Every structure is written in C-alpha cells, then in structure tokens.
ZANUKOL-37456 format. One record per residue (C-alpha): residue number from 0; residue in one letter; x, y negated, z negated. Coordinates in Angstrom, 1 decimal, m for minus. Layout:
<kolpas>
+-----+---+--------+--------+--------+
:   k : r :     c1 :     c2 :     c3 :
+-----+---+--------+--------+--------+
: NUM : a :      X :      Y :      Z :
...
+-----+---+--------+--------+--------+
</kolpas>
This chain:
<kolpas>
+-----+---+--------+--------+--------+
:   k : r :     c1 :     c2 :     c3 :
+-----+---+--------+--------+--------+
:   0 : m :   47.3 :   90.9 :   m9.2 :
:   1 : k :   47.7 :   89.7 :   m5.6 :
:   2 : v :   43.9 :   90.6 :   m5.1 :
:   3 : m :   42.4 :   90.3 :   m8.6 :
:   4 : l :   43.6 :   86.5 :   m9.3 :
:   5 : p :   42.1 :   85.4 :   m6.1 :
:   6 : l :   39.0 :   87.3 :   m6.8 :
:   7 : i :   38.7 :   86.3 :  m10.3 :
:   8 : g :   39.0 :   82.5 :   m9.0 :
:   9 : v :   36.2 :   82.8 :   m6.5 :
:  10 : v :   33.8 :   84.6 :   m8.8 :
:  11 : g :   34.6 :   82.0 :  m11.7 :
:  12 : i :   33.7 :   79.2 :   m9.1 :
:  13 : i :   30.4 :   80.9 :   m8.2 :
:  14 : v :   29.7 :   81.3 :  m12.0 :
:  15 : i :   30.3 :   77.8 :  m12.7 :
:  16 : a :   28.0 :   76.6 :   m9.9 :
:  17 : i :   25.2 :   78.7 :  m11.0 :
:  18 : v :   25.8 :   77.8 :  m14.8 :
:  19 : g :   25.9 :   74.1 :  m14.0 :
:  20 : v :   22.8 :   74.0 :  m11.8 :
:  21 : e :   20.5 :   76.8 :  m13.5 :
:  22 : l :   21.3 :   76.4 :  m17.1 :
:  23 : m :   22.6 :   72.6 :  m17.3 :
:  24 : g :   20.8 :   71.0 :  m14.6 :
:  25 : l :   24.0 :   69.2 :  m13.1 :
:  26 : h :   22.4 :   69.0 :   m9.7 :
:  27 : y :   23.7 :   65.7 :   m9.0 :
:  28 : l :   27.2 :   66.6 :  m10.2 :
:  29 : f :   27.4 :   69.6 :   m7.8 :
:  30 : g :   25.4 :   68.0 :   m5.0 :
:  31 : v :   26.9 :   64.5 :   m4.9 :
:  32 : i :   29.9 :   63.8 :   m7.0 :
:  33 : i :   31.8 :   66.9 :   m6.4 :
:  34 : p :   31.4 :   66.8 :   m2.5 :
:  35 : y :   32.4 :   63.1 :   m2.5 :
:  36 : a :   35.5 :   63.9 :   m4.7 :
:  37 : a :   36.5 :   67.0 :   m2.7 :
:  38 : f :   36.2 :   64.8 :    0.6 :
:  39 : i :   38.2 :   62.1 :   m0.8 :
:  40 : v :   41.2 :   64.6 :   m1.9 :
:  41 : f :   40.8 :   66.3 :    1.5 :
:  42 : v :   41.2 :   63.1 :    3.7 :
:  43 : v :   43.7 :   61.4 :    1.3 :
:  44 : g :   45.9 :   64.7 :    0.7 :
:  45 : i :   46.1 :   65.3 :    4.6 :
:  46 : v :   47.0 :   61.7 :    5.3 :
:  47 : m :   49.7 :   61.7 :    2.7 :
:  48 : k :   51.1 :   65.1 :    3.6 :
:  49 : v :   51.3 :   64.2 :    7.4 :
:  50 : l :   52.8 :   60.8 :    6.5 :
:  51 : k :   55.4 :   62.5 :    4.2 :
:  52 : w :   56.2 :   65.1 :    7.1 :
:  53 : g :   56.3 :   62.3 :    9.7 :
:  54 : k :   58.9 :   60.5 :    7.7 :
:  55 : s :   61.4 :   63.5 :    7.5 :
:  56 : a :   64.5 :   63.2 :    9.6 :
:  57 : v :   65.2 :   66.0 :   12.2 :
:  58 : p :   69.0 :   66.3 :   11.8 :
:  59 : f :   69.4 :   69.1 :   14.6 :
:  60 : c :   67.9 :   69.8 :   17.7 :
:  61 : i :   66.2 :   73.3 :   16.7 :
:  62 : p :   63.3 :   74.4 :   19.1 :
:  63 : t :   62.3 :   77.9 :   18.7 :
:  64 : t :   62.5 :   79.5 :   22.3 :
:  65 : s :   61.7 :   82.8 :   23.9 :
:  66 : g :   62.9 :   82.2 :   27.5 :
:  67 : q :   65.6 :   81.4 :   29.9 :
:  68 : q :   66.8 :   77.8 :   29.4 :
:  69 : r :   67.2 :   75.4 :   32.2 :
:  70 : s :   70.6 :   75.7 :   33.7 :
:  71 : l :   71.6 :   76.6 :   37.3 :
:  72 : p :   69.2 :   75.7 :   40.2 :
:  73 : w :   69.1 :   79.3 :   41.4 :
:  74 : i :   68.2 :   80.5 :   37.7 :
:  75 : k :   64.6 :   80.6 :   36.9 :
:  76 : q :   63.6 :   78.6 :   34.0 :
:  77 : s :   61.0 :   79.6 :   31.3 :
:  78 : r :   59.4 :   76.2 :   31.5 :
:  79 : f :   56.7 :   76.5 :   28.7 :
:  80 : d :   58.7 :   79.0 :   26.7 :
:  81 : n :   62.1 :   77.0 :   26.8 :
:  82 : p :   61.0 :   73.5 :   27.8 :
:  83 : s :   63.3 :   70.9 :   28.8 :
:  84 : n :   61.1 :   67.7 :   29.0 :
:  85 : n :   58.2 :   66.3 :   27.3 :
:  86 : f :   55.6 :   67.3 :   29.6 :
:  87 : e :   56.6 :   71.1 :   29.2 :
:  88 : v :   56.6 :   70.4 :   25.4 :
:  89 : v :   53.1 :   69.2 :   25.6 :
:  90 : v :   51.9 :   72.2 :   27.7 :
:  91 : r :   53.7 :   74.5 :   25.2 :
:  92 : m :   51.9 :   72.7 :   22.4 :
:  93 : a :   48.8 :   73.1 :   23.9 :
:  94 : l :   49.2 :   76.8 :   24.5 :
:  95 : e :   50.2 :   77.1 :   21.0 :
:  96 : v :   47.3 :   75.1 :   19.5 :
:  97 : f :   44.3 :   76.4 :   21.6 :
:  98 : l :   45.4 :   79.9 :   22.7 :
:  99 : f :   48.0 :   80.9 :   19.8 :
: 100 : r :   50.6 :   81.9 :   22.7 :
: 101 : s :   53.5 :   82.9 :   19.9 :
: 102 : l :   51.0 :   85.1 :   18.2 :
: 103 : f :   49.8 :   86.6 :   21.5 :
: 104 : k :   53.4 :   87.7 :   22.1 :
: 105 : n :   53.7 :   89.2 :   18.7 :
: 106 : t :   55.3 :   92.9 :   18.7 :
: 107 : r :   55.0 :   95.6 :   16.1 :
: 108 : s :   57.9 :   97.8 :   15.3 :
: 109 : t :   57.4 :  101.3 :   13.9 :
: 110 : l :   59.5 :  104.6 :   13.3 :
: 111 : k :   58.9 :  107.4 :   15.5 :
: 112 : g :   59.9 :  110.9 :   15.2 :
: 113 : d :   62.3 :  112.7 :   12.6 :
: 114 : e :   65.2 :  110.9 :   13.6 :
: 115 : g :   63.5 :  107.5 :   12.8 :
: 116 : r :   63.7 :  105.8 :   16.2 :
: 117 : i :   62.4 :  102.4 :   16.2 :
: 118 : v :   59.8 :  101.5 :   18.7 :
: 119 : h :   58.6 :   98.2 :   19.8 :
: 120 : g :   55.0 :   97.8 :   20.9 :
: 121 : s :   52.3 :   95.3 :   21.5 :
: 122 : s :   50.2 :   94.0 :   18.6 :
: 123 : k :   47.1 :   92.2 :   19.8 :
: 124 : w :   44.7 :   92.9 :   17.0 :
: 125 : l :   46.1 :   90.1 :   15.0 :
: 126 : w :   46.0 :   87.6 :   17.8 :
: 127 : i :   42.3 :   88.6 :   18.5 :
: 128 : a :   41.4 :   88.2 :   14.8 :
: 129 : g :   43.1 :   84.9 :   14.6 :
: 130 : i :   41.5 :   83.6 :   17.8 :
: 131 : a :   37.9 :   84.8 :   16.6 :
: 132 : f :   38.5 :   83.3 :   13.2 :
: 133 : h :   39.7 :   79.9 :   14.2 :
: 134 : y :   36.9 :   79.3 :   17.1 :
: 135 : s :   34.1 :   80.8 :   15.0 :
: 136 : f :   35.2 :   78.5 :   12.3 :
: 137 : l :   35.3 :   75.6 :   14.6 :
: 138 : t :   31.7 :   76.6 :   15.9 :
: 139 : v :   30.2 :   76.8 :   12.5 :
: 140 : v :   31.6 :   73.4 :   11.5 :
: 141 : l :   30.2 :   71.7 :   14.7 :
: 142 : r :   26.9 :   73.5 :   14.1 :
: 143 : h :   26.6 :   72.3 :   10.7 :
: 144 : l :   27.1 :   68.8 :   11.8 :
: 145 : r :   23.3 :   68.7 :   13.0 :
: 146 : l :   22.3 :   68.5 :    9.3 :
: 147 : f :   24.2 :   65.2 :    8.9 :
: 148 : y :   22.3 :   63.4 :   12.0 :
: 149 : e :   18.9 :   62.5 :   12.5 :
: 150 : p :   18.2 :   62.6 :   15.5 :
: 151 : v :   20.6 :   65.3 :   16.2 :
: 152 : p :   22.9 :   64.8 :   19.3 :
: 153 : s :   22.2 :   66.8 :   22.5 :
: 154 : v :   25.8 :   68.1 :   22.4 :
: 155 : l :   25.2 :   70.0 :   18.9 :
: 156 : h :   21.9 :   71.3 :   20.4 :
: 157 : l :   24.0 :   72.7 :   23.2 :
: 158 : v :   26.4 :   74.2 :   20.6 :
: 159 : e :   23.6 :   75.8 :   18.7 :
: 160 : s :   22.0 :   77.1 :   21.7 :
: 161 : l :   25.2 :   79.0 :   22.9 :
: 162 : d :   25.8 :   80.1 :   19.5 :
: 163 : g :   22.6 :   81.9 :   19.3 :
: 164 : f :   22.0 :   82.9 :   22.8 :
: 165 : m :   21.2 :   86.4 :   21.9 :
: 166 : q :   18.1 :   85.5 :   20.1 :
: 167 : i :   18.1 :   88.4 :   17.6 :
: 168 : g :   15.2 :   88.0 :   15.2 :
: 169 : v :   13.7 :   85.0 :   13.4 :
: 170 : p :   15.4 :   83.0 :   12.6 :
: 171 : v :   18.0 :   83.1 :   15.3 :
: 172 : l :   20.9 :   85.0 :   14.5 :
: 173 : y :   24.1 :   83.0 :   15.0 :
: 174 : m :   27.1 :   85.0 :   16.3 :
: 175 : s :   29.7 :   82.5 :   14.7 :
: 176 : g :   28.7 :   83.3 :   11.1 :
: 177 : l :   28.9 :   86.9 :   11.7 :
: 178 : v :   32.4 :   86.7 :   13.6 :
: 179 : l :   33.8 :   84.4 :   11.0 :
: 180 : l :   32.7 :   86.8 :    8.3 :
: 181 : g :   34.2 :   89.7 :   10.2 :
: 182 : a :   37.5 :   88.2 :   11.3 :
: 183 : a :   38.2 :   86.8 :    7.6 :
: 184 : t :   37.4 :   90.2 :    6.4 :
: 185 : y :   39.7 :   91.9 :    8.7 :
: 186 : l :   42.6 :   89.5 :    8.0 :
: 187 : f :   42.1 :   90.1 :    4.3 :
: 188 : i :   42.1 :   93.9 :    4.7 :
: 189 : r :   45.1 :   93.8 :    6.8 :
: 190 : r :   47.1 :   91.9 :    4.1 :
: 191 : v :   45.9 :   94.4 :    1.4 :
: 192 : y :   46.1 :   97.8 :    3.8 :
: 193 : i :   49.6 :   97.3 :    5.5 :
: 194 : p :   52.5 :   97.9 :    3.1 :
: 195 : q :   54.8 :   95.3 :    4.8 :
: 196 : v :   52.2 :   92.7 :    4.8 :
: 197 : r :   51.1 :   93.4 :    1.4 :
: 198 : y :   54.8 :   93.3 :    0.1 :
: 199 : i :   55.1 :   89.4 :    1.3 :
: 200 : t :   51.6 :   88.4 :    0.5 :
: 201 : l :   51.2 :   86.0 :   m2.5 :
: 202 : p :   47.9 :   85.3 :   m4.3 :
: 203 : n :   47.7 :   82.1 :   m2.8 :
: 204 : d :   47.6 :   83.8 :    0.6 :
: 205 : n :   44.5 :   85.8 :   m0.4 :
: 206 : f :   42.7 :   83.0 :   m2.2 :
: 207 : p :   41.7 :   81.0 :    0.8 :
: 208 : l :   40.7 :   84.0 :    2.6 :
: 209 : m :   38.3 :   85.3 :   m0.3 :
: 210 : l :   37.0 :   81.7 :   m0.4 :
: 211 : i :   36.2 :   81.6 :    3.1 :
: 212 : i :   34.5 :   85.1 :    3.0 :
: 213 : a :   32.4 :   83.8 :   m0.1 :
: 214 : i :   31.6 :   80.6 :    2.1 :
: 215 : a :   30.4 :   82.8 :    4.9 :
: 216 : l :   28.4 :   85.2 :    2.8 :
: 217 : t :   26.7 :   82.5 :    1.0 :
: 218 : g :   25.6 :   80.9 :    4.2 :
: 219 : i :   24.4 :   84.0 :    5.6 :
: 220 : l :   22.2 :   84.6 :    2.5 :
: 221 : m :   20.9 :   81.2 :    2.8 :
: 222 : r :   19.8 :   81.5 :    6.2 :
: 223 : y :   18.3 :   85.1 :    6.4 :
: 224 : i :   17.5 :   86.2 :    2.7 :
: 225 : a :   17.6 :   83.6 :    0.0 :
: 226 : k :   15.9 :   80.7 :    1.9 :
: 227 : v :   16.3 :   77.2 :    0.8 :
: 228 : d :   14.3 :   74.0 :    1.6 :
: 229 : i :   16.0 :   73.0 :    4.5 :
: 230 : i :   14.3 :   69.6 :    4.6 :
: 231 : s :   15.5 :   68.6 :    1.1 :
: 232 : v :   19.1 :   69.9 :    2.0 :
: 233 : k :   19.1 :   67.7 :    5.2 :
: 234 : d :   17.9 :   64.7 :    3.3 :
: 235 : l :   20.7 :   65.3 :    0.9 :
: 236 : l :   23.4 :   65.6 :    3.6 :
: 237 : v :   22.2 :   62.6 :    5.5 :
: 238 : g :   22.1 :   60.8 :    2.1 :
: 239 : l :   25.6 :   61.8 :    1.5 :
: 240 : l :   26.8 :   60.5 :    5.0 :
: 241 : t :   24.9 :   57.1 :    4.5 :
: 242 : l :   26.0 :   56.8 :    0.9 :
: 243 : k :   22.4 :   57.0 :   m0.2 :
: 244 : p :   22.4 :   60.6 :   m1.6 :
: 245 : a :   19.0 :   62.0 :   m2.9 :
: 246 : v :   19.1 :   65.1 :   m4.7 :
: 247 : s :   16.2 :   67.6 :   m5.2 :
: 248 : s :   16.1 :   70.3 :   m7.8 :
: 249 : g :   13.9 :   72.3 :   m5.5 :
: 250 : i :   16.7 :   73.3 :   m2.9 :
: 251 : g :   17.8 :   76.4 :   m4.6 :
: 252 : p :   20.8 :   77.4 :   m6.6 :
: 253 : i :   22.4 :   79.3 :   m3.6 :
: 254 : f :   22.8 :   76.0 :   m1.7 :
: 255 : y :   24.6 :   74.5 :   m4.7 :
: 256 : v :   27.1 :   77.6 :   m4.8 :
: 257 : h :   27.7 :   77.3 :   m1.2 :
: 258 : i :   28.6 :   73.5 :   m1.3 :
: 259 : f :   30.5 :   73.9 :   m4.5 :
: 260 : l :   32.7 :   76.6 :   m2.5 :
: 261 : v :   33.0 :   74.3 :    0.3 :
: 262 : s :   34.2 :   71.5 :   m2.0 :
: 263 : v :   36.7 :   73.7 :   m3.6 :
: 264 : f :   38.0 :   74.8 :   m0.1 :
: 265 : l :   38.3 :   71.0 :    1.1 :
: 266 : a :   40.2 :   69.9 :   m2.0 :
: 267 : y :   42.4 :   73.0 :   m2.0 :
: 268 : f :   43.2 :   72.5 :    1.7 :
: 269 : p :   45.9 :   69.8 :    1.7 :
: 270 : f :   48.1 :   71.8 :   m0.9 :
: 271 : s :   47.8 :   75.1 :    0.6 :
: 272 : k :   49.4 :   77.0 :    3.6 :
: 273 : l :   46.3 :   76.0 :    5.3 :
: 274 : m :   48.0 :   72.8 :    6.4 :
: 275 : h :   49.8 :   74.8 :    8.9 :
: 276 : s :   46.8 :   73.2 :   11.2 :
: 277 : a :   48.5 :   69.7 :   11.0 :
: 278 : g :   52.1 :   71.0 :   10.4 :
: 279 : v :   52.2 :   72.9 :   13.7 :
: 280 : l :   52.2 :   69.3 :   15.6 :
: 281 : l :   55.1 :   68.1 :   13.5 :
: 282 : s :   57.3 :   71.1 :   13.5 :
: 283 : p :   60.7 :   70.3 :   15.2 :
: 284 : t :   60.8 :   74.1 :   16.3 :
: 285 : r :   57.8 :   73.6 :   18.4 :
: 286 : n :   57.6 :   69.7 :   19.4 :
: 287 : m :   61.2 :   69.4 :   20.6 :
: 288 : a :   62.7 :   69.9 :   24.2 :
: 289 : n :   65.7 :   72.3 :   24.3 :
: 290 : n :   67.8 :   69.7 :   26.1 :
: 291 : s :   70.8 :   69.7 :   23.8 :
: 292 : r :   73.1 :   70.4 :   26.9 :
: 293 : m :   71.7 :   67.5 :   28.8 :
: 294 : i :   71.0 :   64.8 :   25.8 :
: 295 : r :   73.0 :   64.2 :   22.7 :
: 296 : h :   70.9 :   64.7 :   19.6 :
: 297 : i :   71.8 :   62.1 :   17.1 :
: 298 : n :   71.3 :   63.0 :   13.6 :
: 299 : p :   69.3 :   60.2 :   11.8 :
: 300 : w :   70.8 :   61.0 :    8.4 :
: 301 : n :   74.3 :   60.1 :    9.8 :
: 302 : y :   75.5 :   56.9 :    8.2 :
: 303 : p :   78.5 :   54.6 :    9.6 :
: 304 : v :   81.7 :   56.0 :    8.9 :
: 305 : k :   85.1 :   54.2 :    9.3 :
: 306 : l :   87.0 :   56.5 :   11.7 :
: 307 : h :   90.8 :   56.9 :   11.8 :
: 308 : t :   91.7 :   57.4 :   15.4 :
: 309 : y :   94.8 :   59.3 :   16.5 :
: 310 : e :   96.5 :   56.2 :   17.8 :
: 311 : e :   96.1 :   54.7 :   14.4 :
: 312 : y :   97.4 :   58.0 :   12.8 :
: 313 : e :  100.5 :   58.0 :   15.0 :
: 314 : e :  101.1 :   54.2 :   14.4 :
: 315 : d :  101.0 :   54.9 :   10.7 :
: 316 : f :  103.2 :   58.1 :   10.7 :
: 317 : r :  105.4 :   57.8 :   13.9 :
: 318 : d :  108.7 :   57.7 :   12.2 :
: 319 : k :  108.0 :   60.7 :   10.0 :
: 320 : m :  106.6 :   62.4 :   13.1 :
: 321 : i :  109.7 :   61.9 :   15.1 :
: 322 : q :  112.0 :   62.9 :   12.2 :
: 323 : a :  110.1 :   66.1 :   11.9 :
: 324 : g :  110.2 :   66.7 :   15.6 :
: 325 : i :  106.6 :   66.3 :   16.3 :
: 326 : p :  106.0 :   64.9 :   19.8 :
: 327 : v :  104.4 :   61.5 :   20.0 :
: 328 : e :  102.7 :   59.7 :   22.8 :
: 329 : k :  104.3 :   56.3 :   22.1 :
: 330 : e :  108.1 :   56.3 :   21.3 :
+-----+---+--------+--------+--------+
</kolpas>
C-alpha cells in the first residue's frame, strides 16, 4: 500500500490529463486555469506556512550539535558544528543548505558476525544522491526559465550550455534531466529495498518521488521522443507570465500531462514534507547558537508571575519557624 497508493495517484493524474485534453478538449483548463491555480496555492501556502512557523515561540535553547562546545581557551571548539555566535550559525546554515553537511556525516549501523556485533560505517551514497537530486532539480528549473523569456537572458544560455556540454545527439542531451531521474529513482528504490527505511516510510513519502519521476520522464519524452510544438509551448508560457495566455490545440497531449503533473506538484508542495526546504531555515535546532552557558535564554511563553520571596515567607511565618526550632535570618 505504501507504493501502490502513490502509484495509483500518479497514474490517475496522467489519465485525467489525457482524458481531459484528448477526449474532452479542455486545453484551456489544463493549460491555463490549473497552472494559475496551482501557482497561487504554491505561493500562498508557502507564505502562510512560513509566517506560522515564524510566529511560533522557541521556549528552549535546543541547537543540535556534534562537536566540542566553546569552553576553556585551551580546548579547541568545533565552531561550525557547535556554534557560539551568529556568524558561526550563518556558516553552519550555509554548509547545511548548500552542501547537506549533516547528511554527509551520516553513518550506517550493521550487525557483523555470529555474535551480532554492531559496526558503524560511513554512508555516503544517500548524500551523493541527495546532492545530485537537488542540484539537478535546480538546474532543470533554471533551464526551463528560458521558455518564459523573449529574448532569453544570457545567464540562462550559460546554464543551458553547461548542462549540455557533452553535446550527445540532436537535440542536445541535457545531463540534469538524466541525473534528476536517476537520483529520484535511487531515492525511491532505497525506500522500498532497505527494510529499516521501508518500515518508517509512509505513502506521502513515496508520492512526491513518484511525481518527480513522472515529471522527469514526461519531460524527457517530450524532448527526445514525442516531440511537441516548442513555439506554441513558448507562446503559452510567455502568455502565462504576462497574463495573456494563448492556448494552441496542436501542442500535443504529452505537454498537458507534463504541465498537469507540475501543477499538482506545486499545489502539493506547501502541505507536504517538501517544505523542509523552507523549514530548515526556521528550525531552532539549526539556527540557534549553543551559548546557553553565556547568555540566558528567556522563554517567550513565560507570563508575569507574582513571586513570594524567602524574606516575605520568613516575615509571614517567623513565629511558627522559631517555635518549630527552624533557624531564621532575622530574629
């Protein structure tokens, strides 16, 4: 069920797009209305989620650390694993966002021998797949921006030329599409093949991976096999950007399947675990300095409480304390 439910969902999305375009002729719905609606849900959903997280109080100083805290001068501090000031926090966050530092340090535990001895070892394949997946995804998004501009900015031409530097075949084979498909497939197979990972996997973990695989496959099909009218596609996308969309029925159904999958992905994004992309910046386990021994962290949820000091307590019960033989500070 963890695999079949997401698979049925993705296949259903593809069938809906094909039926809607080929049999019912709903080109404007799938080419204009749904992309606009998905983009609005995407932007509004992310903004609302980030604002909600930003308003949440941080009652405790809870940075997750993996190195020596700042202490005595002759003890070396792990500055970027255990930051003590804002600069070190910024560097730590940059390493996490751009290089996935915590994932790079990930280890794998296995049982060896008849006695079941636990052995801890390096596990870099997940980090490699994660880096490849995210950066190829970014490259694909940047490369697609050329479809929204006329003329195309030179920086997008540079991205496109670097992505297709191998010049394999005609049209040029872009590496980012293949890397994205391969990395997403590896991450999905890992969730299915490894028993420990499969046990904690939910259907909503597999659904976005299957959705991205379907998006990558339809994009590759459009470019290399089932060709579409790229001029009409660019006219439509430029029209979407300028709020003057012009739909052409001759684009081809595979394009509408592709854009419908992308629209579902955008609409699904703010309500899924994919929001970790924004959440990592607001996570107190990452964005706080471990300086609780130097600076007192005040709980913002604390409300004013009338305190009863020891002096006031002794003033109220001095006679009884003396009778009970309890020492008092003031006779």
